[in-house]
C-alpha positions in Angstrom: -32.3 256.8 -84.2 -28.9 255.4 -85.4 -25.8 254.9 -83.1 -24.2 258.3 -83.9 -27.5 260.2 -83.2 -27.9 258.2 -79.9 -24.3 259.1 -78.9 -24.9 262.7 -79.7 -28.1 262.7 -77.7 -26.4 261.0 -74.7 -23.6 263.6 -74.9 -26.1 266.5 -74.9 -27.6 265.0 -71.8 -24.3 264.6 -70.1 -24.1 260.8 -70.6 -26.7 260.3 -67.8 -28.7 257.1 -68.8 -31.4 257.8 -66.3 -32.1 261.2 -67.7 -32.0 259.8 -71.2 -34.5 257.1 -70.3 -36.8 259.7 -68.9 -36.5 261.8 -72.0 -37.3 258.9 -74.2 -40.3 257.9 -72.1 -41.6 261.5 -72.2 -41.4 261.4 -76.0 -43.2 258.1 -76.1 -45.9 259.4 -73.8 -46.5 262.4 -76.0 -46.8 260.2 -79.1 -49.3 257.9 -77.4 -51.4 260.8 -76.2 -51.6 262.1 -79.8 -52.7 258.6 -81.0 -55.4 258.5 -78.3 -56.7 262.0 -79.3 -56.9 261.0 -83.0 -58.7 257.8 -82.1 -61.2 259.6 -79.8 -62.0 262.2 -82.5 -62.5 259.4 -85.0 -64.8 257.5 -82.6 -66.9 260.6 -81.9 -67.5 261.4 -85.6 -68.3 257.8 -86.6 -71.9 258.1 -85.3 -73.2 260.7 -87.7 -76.7 259.3 -88.4 -79.4 261.6 -87.2 -83.1 261.8 -87.3 -85.1 264.9 -86.5 -88.6 264.8 -85.1 -90.6 267.7 -86.7 -93.9 269.3 -86.3 -95.4 272.8 -86.8 -97.9 273.2 -84.0 -99.2 276.7 -83.3 -99.2 277.1 -79.5 -102.2 279.5 -79.4 -104.7 277.2 -81.1 -103.3 273.9 -79.9 -103.4 275.0 -76.2 -106.7 276.9 -76.4 -108.8 274.0 -75.0 -106.8 273.9 -71.8 -104.1 271.1 -71.8 -100.7 272.3 -73.0 -100.2 270.2 -76.2 -97.6 272.5 -77.8 -94.6 274.2 -76.2 -95.8 277.9 -75.6 -92.4 279.1 -76.8 -92.5 277.2 -80.0 -93.1 279.1 -83.3 -95.2 276.8 -85.4 -97.4 277.9 -88.3 -100.0 275.2 -88.4 -103.3 275.9 -86.5 -105.2 273.1 -84.8 -108.0 273.5 -87.3 -105.5 273.0 -90.2 -104.1 270.0 -88.4 -107.5 268.4 -87.9 -108.5 268.9 -91.5 -105.9 266.3 -92.6 -107.0 263.7 -90.1 -108.7 261.7 -92.9 -107.8 258.5 -94.6 -106.9 260.5 -97.7 -104.8 263.0 -95.9 -103.3 260.6 -93.4 -102.1 263.3 -91.0 -100.4 266.6 -91.6 -97.1 266.3 -93.5 -95.4 268.8 -91.2 -95.5 266.1 -88.5 -92.8 263.7 -89.7 -89.4 262.1 -89.1 -86.6 263.6 -91.1 -85.0 261.5 -92.5 -87.7 258.7 -92.8 -85.1 256.2 -93.9 -81.5 255.8 -92.6 -79.0 253.1 -93.4 -76.2 252.5 -90.9 -73.5 250.0 -90.1 -74.0 247.5 -87.3 -71.7 249.5 -84.9 -73.3 252.8 -85.6 -75.9 254.7 -83.6 -78.7 257.0 -84.6 -79.4 260.2 -82.6 -83.1 261.2 -82.6 -83.9 264.8 -81.6 -87.3 266.4 -81.1 -87.2 269.7 -83.0 -90.9 270.2 -82.8 -93.2 271.8 -80.3 -95.1 268.7 -79.2 -94.2 265.5 -77.3 -93.4 262.5 -79.6 -92.1 259.0 -79.3 -89.7 257.1 -81.5 -90.8 253.5 -80.8 -89.7 250.3 -82.6 -92.6 248.1 -83.8 -91.9 244.5 -84.9 -92.5 243.1 -88.4 -94.8 240.3 -87.4 -95.3 239.0 -90.9 -92.9 239.5 -93.8 -94.2 241.9 -96.4 -97.0 243.1 -94.1 -97.2 246.7 -92.9 -95.9 246.7 -89.3 -97.2 250.1 -88.4 -100.4 250.6 -86.4 -102.2 252.9 -84.0 -100.8 254.9 -81.2 -102.2 255.6 -77.8 -104.3 258.6 -78.6 -107.7 257.4 -79.8 -108.6 260.7 -81.4 -105.7 260.3 -83.7 -106.3 256.6 -84.4 -110.0 256.7 -85.2 -109.9 258.8 -88.4 -107.6 256.2 -90.0 -109.2 253.1 -88.5 -106.0 252.1 -86.6 -105.9 249.7 -83.7 -103.5 250.7 -80.9 -100.2 248.6 -80.9 -99.1 247.1 -77.6 -95.7 248.7 -78.1 -97.3 252.1 -77.8 -98.5 251.9 -74.2 -97.3 254.7 -72.0 -95.3 252.4 -69.8 -93.2 251.0 -72.7 -93.1 254.0 -75.1 -91.7 257.0 -73.2 -92.1 260.5 -74.8 -89.4 262.6 -76.2 -90.0 266.2 -75.1 -89.3 269.2 -77.3 -85.5 269.8 -77.4 -84.7 266.3 -76.0 -82.7 263.6 -77.7 -82.3 259.8 -77.5 -79.8 257.4 -79.0 -80.7 254.2 -80.8 -77.9 251.7 -80.6 -77.1 248.0 -80.6 -79.6 247.3 -83.4 -79.2 243.8 -85.0 -78.6 243.6 -88.7 -81.7 243.9 -90.7 -84.7 246.3 -91.1 -86.1 248.1 -88.1 -89.4 250.0 -88.1 -90.2 253.0 -85.9 -93.2 255.1 -85.4 -94.5 257.9 -83.1 -97.1 256.4 -80.7 -98.9 259.8 -80.5 -99.1 260.7 -84.1 -99.3 257.3 -85.8 -98.6 258.4 -89.4 -95.0 259.4 -88.4 -92.9 256.5 -89.6 -89.1 255.8 -90.0 -87.0 252.8 -91.1 -83.5 252.1 -90.0 -81.6 249.6 -92.2 -78.7 248.0 -90.4 -76.1 246.5 -92.7 -76.4 246.3 -96.5 -79.7 245.2 -98.1 -77.7 242.4 -99.7 -76.6 241.1 -96.4 -80.1 241.1 -94.9 -81.8 239.4 -97.9 
């Protein structure tokens, strides 16, 4: 605002400096509020990485033996028999039980939202790479789902350290260090995901 514009504004306000100062402060406050709103919107959309936990359990057949394994309100199309037929080393679990996407690349300040869209309980548990180049994945805590593949339960998959994610629930993975992070379901041990933090060039 130049001198002539300021004088005109003062004249329109009757030359009252107190009123003028309040007017200016109100304009500054509105501008700051707008900046905060823009910043907040930017921050909320910066964490767009998402992983969905999927399965297709049929409640009628999965729950027939007594315990409720599959949400009764879920509409899955895979029967328990079809599920069990792929519990072989060659099949390595039914492909409808999976993490989507199985690979996500994020920046160090980003988060990953993991949501269970299936009908069963699952976990999304980080497992360490104990030896470079060696498969870090292993068995979960359900022996009946480990034995067909000859898997040994991982200590990270104990019930006390690997809480379940119920159907419809979500968790957020954040504060990951730069590098490659491996995750698996500790109930269905063929469900794997990798989160790469930072560029591959930076982590080599």
